[in-house]
C-alpha positions in Angstrom: 79.7 68.8 123.4 77.3 70.9 125.4 78.6 69.2 128.6 82.2 70.2 127.7 81.0 73.8 127.1 79.3 73.8 130.5 82.4 72.6 132.2 84.6 75.2 130.4 82.1 77.9 131.3 82.0 76.8 134.9 85.8 76.7 135.1 86.0 80.2 133.6 83.4 81.6 136.0 85.2 80.0 139.0 88.4 81.5 137.8 86.9 84.9 137.5 85.3 84.7 141.0 88.6 83.6 142.4 90.5 86.5 140.8 87.9 88.9 142.2 88.3 87.5 145.7 92.1 87.8 145.4 91.9 91.4 144.1 89.5 92.3 146.9 91.7 90.7 149.5 94.8 92.4 148.2 93.0 95.8 148.2 91.9 95.4 151.8 95.5 94.3 152.7 97.0 97.3 151.0 94.7 99.6 152.8 95.5 98.0 156.1 99.2 98.3 155.7 99.2 101.7 154.0 101.1 104.4 156.0 100.8 108.1 156.5 103.1 110.7 158.1 102.0 111.8 161.6 103.6 113.9 164.4 105.3 112.1 167.3 106.5 113.7 170.6 110.3 113.7 171.1 110.4 115.1 174.6 107.9 116.0 177.4 105.5 118.8 176.4 103.7 120.8 179.0 100.2 122.3 178.7 100.5 125.6 176.7 103.9 124.7 175.1 104.3 125.4 171.4 104.9 122.3 169.2 107.8 122.5 166.7 111.1 121.1 165.6 112.4 121.0 169.1 109.8 118.6 170.6 108.0 116.7 167.7 109.0 114.9 164.6 107.3 113.3 161.6 107.0 109.5 161.6 105.0 106.8 159.7 101.9 105.2 161.1 99.3 102.9 159.7 96.6 104.9 157.9 93.8 102.8 159.5 95.0 103.9 163.0 95.8 107.5 162.1 92.3 108.9 161.7 92.5 111.3 164.7 96.3 111.9 164.6 97.8 115.2 163.5 100.5 115.4 160.8 103.7 117.3 161.5 102.4 120.2 159.4 99.1 120.3 161.3 100.9 120.2 164.7 103.8 122.6 164.2 103.1 126.1 165.6 100.1 125.0 167.6 100.0 124.8 171.4 99.3 121.8 173.6 95.9 121.6 175.4 97.2 118.6 177.4 100.6 117.4 178.5 102.3 114.9 176.2 105.1 112.4 176.9 108.0 111.3 174.7 107.0 108.7 172.1 103.3 109.3 171.9 101.5 110.5 168.8 99.9 113.9 168.6 96.1 113.9 168.5 94.3 116.7 166.6 91.9 117.4 169.6 95.0 117.9 171.8 96.0 121.0 169.9 95.0 124.6 170.3 95.1 126.8 167.2 97.2 129.9 167.7 99.1 130.8 170.9 97.7 130.8 174.3 99.1 131.9 177.7 100.1 129.0 179.9 98.4 128.3 183.2 99.5 130.8 185.8 100.4 133.5 183.2 98.5 136.3 181.5 98.8 137.9 178.1 99.6 141.6 177.9 99.6 143.5 174.6 102.1 146.4 174.3 102.2 149.0 171.5 105.5 149.0 169.6 107.2 150.4 166.6 109.7 148.7 164.4 112.6 149.2 166.8 110.9 148.6 170.1 109.3 145.4 168.9 112.7 143.8 168.4 110.9 142.4 165.3 109.9 139.5 167.5 107.3 137.0 166.3 105.2 134.2 168.0 107.3 131.6 169.8 110.3 133.8 170.4 111.4 135.1 173.8 112.2 138.7 174.7 113.4 140.8 177.6 111.1 143.6 178.6 112.6 147.0 179.4 110.9 150.2 180.6 112.4 153.4 179.3 112.5 156.5 181.5 111.9 159.2 178.9 113.1 162.0 181.3 116.5 160.5 182.0 116.9 158.3 179.0 117.7 155.3 181.2 116.1 151.9 181.0 115.4 149.2 183.6 114.9 145.5 183.0 111.5 144.3 184.1 111.3 140.8 182.9 113.4 138.2 181.0 112.2 135.3 179.0 108.8 136.7 178.1 107.3 134.5 175.4 105.7 136.3 172.4 102.2 134.9 171.8 101.0 137.3 169.1 102.4 140.0 166.8 99.8 142.2 165.2 99.9 144.9 162.5 98.1 148.2 162.8 95.2 146.5 161.0 95.0 143.7 163.5 96.5 141.0 161.1 98.6 138.3 162.7 102.3 138.3 161.8 104.3 135.1 161.7 101.4 133.2 163.3 100.9 129.6 162.0 97.5 129.3 163.6 94.2 130.3 162.1 93.2 133.7 160.9 94.6 136.1 158.4 98.4 135.9 158.2 100.7 138.7 157.2 104.2 138.0 156.0 106.8 139.0 158.5 109.1 140.5 155.9 106.5 143.0 154.6 104.6 143.8 157.8 105.5 146.2 160.6 104.4 145.1 164.1 102.2 147.6 165.9 101.4 145.5 169.0 103.0 142.5 170.6 101.2 140.1 172.9 103.5 138.9 175.7 103.1 136.0 178.2 103.9 137.4 181.6 103.5 136.4 185.3 100.5 138.3 186.8 102.8 140.1 189.3 104.6 141.8 186.5 101.4 142.6 184.5 100.5 145.9 186.2 103.9 147.5 185.8 104.1 146.5 182.1 100.5 147.7 181.4 101.2 151.1 182.9 104.4 151.5 180.9 102.7 150.2 177.8 100.0 152.8 178.2 102.7 155.5 178.2 104.6 153.8 175.3 107.7 153.2 177.4 108.1 149.5 176.7 111.1 148.4 174.7 111.7 144.7 173.8 115.0 143.0 173.3 114.9 139.6 171.5 116.7 136.8 173.2 118.8 134.2 171.4 
């Protein structure tokens, strides 16, 4: 009788251990095949370019291999520290928070009011005009200037998806716009900005 009990007990214990091994294996398998959403490049991205709908998309990747990869939400609105080619995943350490001027350009801040700002926000492009207050005439200085920053009079960022305090575009009036410009145009724009003669026109 005791022998039969021992056999039954041994069988039950063996069954329990087998079940534990199967559960553990299944858990490890599930972890291995579990997927997460990450950002993938859809076309070539140069250093300093902003990431967004036009050049990245959200795709699934194995969680075990995605530790250092950025999600679409983490990548959108950031700028590239390195160039990226179509099809590659976006790594977190390849992203710069906020907007930065590309190599060969400088950032110039110009004081604006609601009208002269064109209500432009980071990522958009504007044409830069200088107003002659004596004659009322204007002259085009630069086309396609990229807006890097838009600030309120308190210095809060407007429409910026990077770090820092963010002010809602619809309830904040821009007081200063940071423009990415070639160095050869910087002097003229700075002089006009100091005299509050700069007027921006948003490009479509």
